[in-house]
C-alpha positions in Angstrom: 62.5 127.9 64.8 65.1 125.0 64.7 67.7 127.2 66.5 65.1 128.0 69.2 64.3 124.3 69.6 68.0 123.5 70.0 68.4 126.1 72.7 65.4 124.9 74.5 66.7 121.3 74.5 70.1 122.6 75.8 68.4 124.4 78.6 66.4 121.3 79.6 69.6 119.2 79.5 71.4 121.8 81.7 68.5 121.7 84.2 68.7 117.9 84.3 72.5 118.1 84.8 72.0 120.5 87.7 69.5 118.2 89.4 72.0 115.3 89.0 74.8 117.4 90.2 72.9 118.3 93.4 71.9 114.7 94.0 75.5 113.5 93.5 77.0 116.0 95.9 74.4 115.2 98.5 75.9 111.7 98.4 79.4 113.1 98.8 78.3 115.2 101.8 76.9 112.1 103.4 80.3 110.4 103.0 82.0 113.3 104.7 79.5 113.5 107.6 79.6 109.7 108.2 83.2 110.3 109.1 84.4 107.0 107.7 86.4 108.4 104.8 85.1 109.9 101.6 84.9 109.0 97.9 88.4 108.9 96.3 88.1 112.2 94.5 87.3 114.0 97.7 90.1 112.2 99.6 92.3 113.9 97.0 90.6 117.2 97.5 90.9 116.8 101.3 94.6 116.0 101.0 95.3 119.0 98.9 93.1 121.2 101.2 95.1 120.0 104.3 98.5 120.4 102.6 97.7 123.9 101.3 96.1 125.2 104.5 99.0 123.7 106.5 101.7 125.3 104.4 100.0 128.7 104.0 97.9 128.9 107.1 95.0 130.0 104.9 92.1 129.8 107.4 89.4 130.9 105.0 90.1 128.0 102.6 87.3 125.4 102.5 86.8 121.9 101.1 84.4 123.3 98.5 86.8 126.0 97.3 89.6 123.4 97.0 87.2 121.1 95.1 86.5 123.9 92.6 90.3 124.7 92.1 91.1 121.0 91.5 88.2 120.7 89.0 89.5 123.8 87.2 93.0 122.2 86.9 91.5 119.0 85.5 89.5 120.9 82.9 92.5 122.9 81.8 94.5 119.7 81.3 91.6 118.1 79.3 91.1 121.3 77.2 94.7 120.9 76.2 94.4 117.1 75.6 91.0 116.9 73.9 88.6 119.9 74.2 85.8 118.0 72.5 84.8 116.5 75.9 84.4 119.8 77.6 80.8 121.1 77.6 78.8 123.7 79.4 77.8 121.2 82.0 81.5 120.5 82.8 81.9 124.2 83.7 78.8 124.2 85.8 80.0 121.1 87.7 83.3 122.9 88.3 81.6 126.1 89.6 78.8 124.6 91.7 80.2 121.2 92.9 82.3 122.5 95.8 79.7 125.1 97.0 77.0 122.4 97.0 79.1 120.3 99.3 79.7 123.3 101.6 76.0 124.1 101.6 74.9 120.5 102.4 77.6 120.2 105.1 76.3 123.3 106.9 72.7 122.2 106.5 73.1 118.6 107.7 76.0 118.8 110.2 73.6 119.5 113.2 71.7 116.3 112.4 74.7 114.1 112.8 75.9 113.2 116.3 79.6 112.7 116.9 79.0 109.4 118.8 77.0 107.7 116.1 77.1 103.9 116.2 79.4 102.4 113.5 76.4 100.5 112.0 74.5 103.8 111.5 77.6 105.4 109.9 77.9 102.5 107.5 74.2 102.8 106.5 74.7 106.5 105.9 77.8 105.9 103.9 76.2 103.2 101.7 73.2 105.5 101.2 75.6 108.2 100.1 77.3 105.8 97.7 74.0 105.0 96.0 73.0 108.7 95.9 76.3 109.7 94.4 76.2 107.0 91.8 72.7 107.8 90.7 73.3 111.5 90.6 76.5 111.0 88.6 74.6 108.9 86.0 71.9 111.6 85.6 74.7 114.1 85.0 76.4 111.9 82.4 73.1 111.0 80.6 72.1 114.7 80.4 74.7 114.9 77.7 75.4 118.5 78.7 78.8 117.6 80.3 79.9 115.9 83.5 82.0 116.6 86.5 85.7 116.8 85.9 86.5 113.7 88.0 83.9 111.6 86.1 85.1 113.3 82.9 88.5 111.7 83.4 86.9 108.3 83.5 84.7 109.0 80.5 87.6 110.2 78.4 89.8 107.2 79.3 86.9 104.8 78.8 86.1 106.2 75.3 89.8 106.3 74.2 90.6 102.8 75.4 87.2 101.3 74.5 86.8 100.0 78.1 83.8 99.7 80.3 83.1 102.9 82.3 82.7 101.1 85.6 86.1 99.4 85.4 87.8 102.6 84.4 86.1 104.6 87.1 87.6 102.1 89.7 91.1 102.6 88.3 90.7 106.4 88.3 89.3 106.4 91.8 92.2 104.3 93.1 94.7 106.7 91.5 93.0 109.7 93.2 92.9 107.8 96.5 96.6 107.0 96.4 97.6 110.6 95.8 95.1 112.0 98.3 96.3 109.6 101.0 99.9 110.6 100.4 98.9 114.3 100.8 97.1 113.6 104.1 93.5 112.9 103.1 91.4 110.9 105.5 91.0 107.3 104.4 88.6 104.9 106.2 86.4 101.9 105.5 84.1 104.2 103.6 86.8 105.1 101.2 87.4 101.4 100.4 83.7 100.9 99.9 83.4 103.9 97.6 86.5 102.9 95.6 85.1 99.4 95.0 81.4 100.1 94.4 80.7 103.6 93.1 81.8 102.7 89.6 79.8 99.4 89.3 76.7 101.0 91.0 76.9 103.9 88.5 77.2 101.3 85.7 74.0 99.7 87.0 72.1 103.0 87.1 73.2 104.2 83.7 70.5 102.6 81.6 67.7 103.6 84.0 69.1 107.2 84.1 69.0 107.2 80.3 65.3 106.3 80.3 64.5 109.0 82.8 66.4 111.7 80.8 64.8 110.5 77.5 61.4 110.7 79.1 62.0 114.3 80.3 63.3 115.2 76.8 60.3 113.5 75.2 62.5 111.1 73.2 
């Protein structure tokens, strides 16, 4: 009975994680569609995507597929460094993160006009920032794992005993620098994301914990 209860709790935590994952990648998609740059991790993804497709001419390569490949690489590195941080949710984030972005991009692209006013783009981008941060904290507080990019910040934060928000900024800036050098699109939205996603996530963390605990009955 106790084993069944543990499996039931794990299933609920995974479901919570998938909800958070979907919310977070909706925010990422809004970044991309606002066309003012993207969050630092996806600037890195975009840089790798453009570099690989330019060198190989791989026309079927998508942003989402590149996202999955990079996540897989990060997970392999962390498995070698400290496998205790890798959970089932981390693998789910790796598998579904990129396809969710591709899905939302196809779904929402017709809604966004190419000649949108800059103020509208900024509103969409800030909304995406808040949605990403909230979804990310739901994923983290599900305690079933987290996305590989957030996992890097979590691991460093735990090892160095530093605040997650501060470490997330440092990780984001590092991703941004490499992505920019590889040809990723950088704009005002990228600067906003690099500076605010971490602190906004830190703000949402206690509220997300309350939501998750309420769902789990704790």
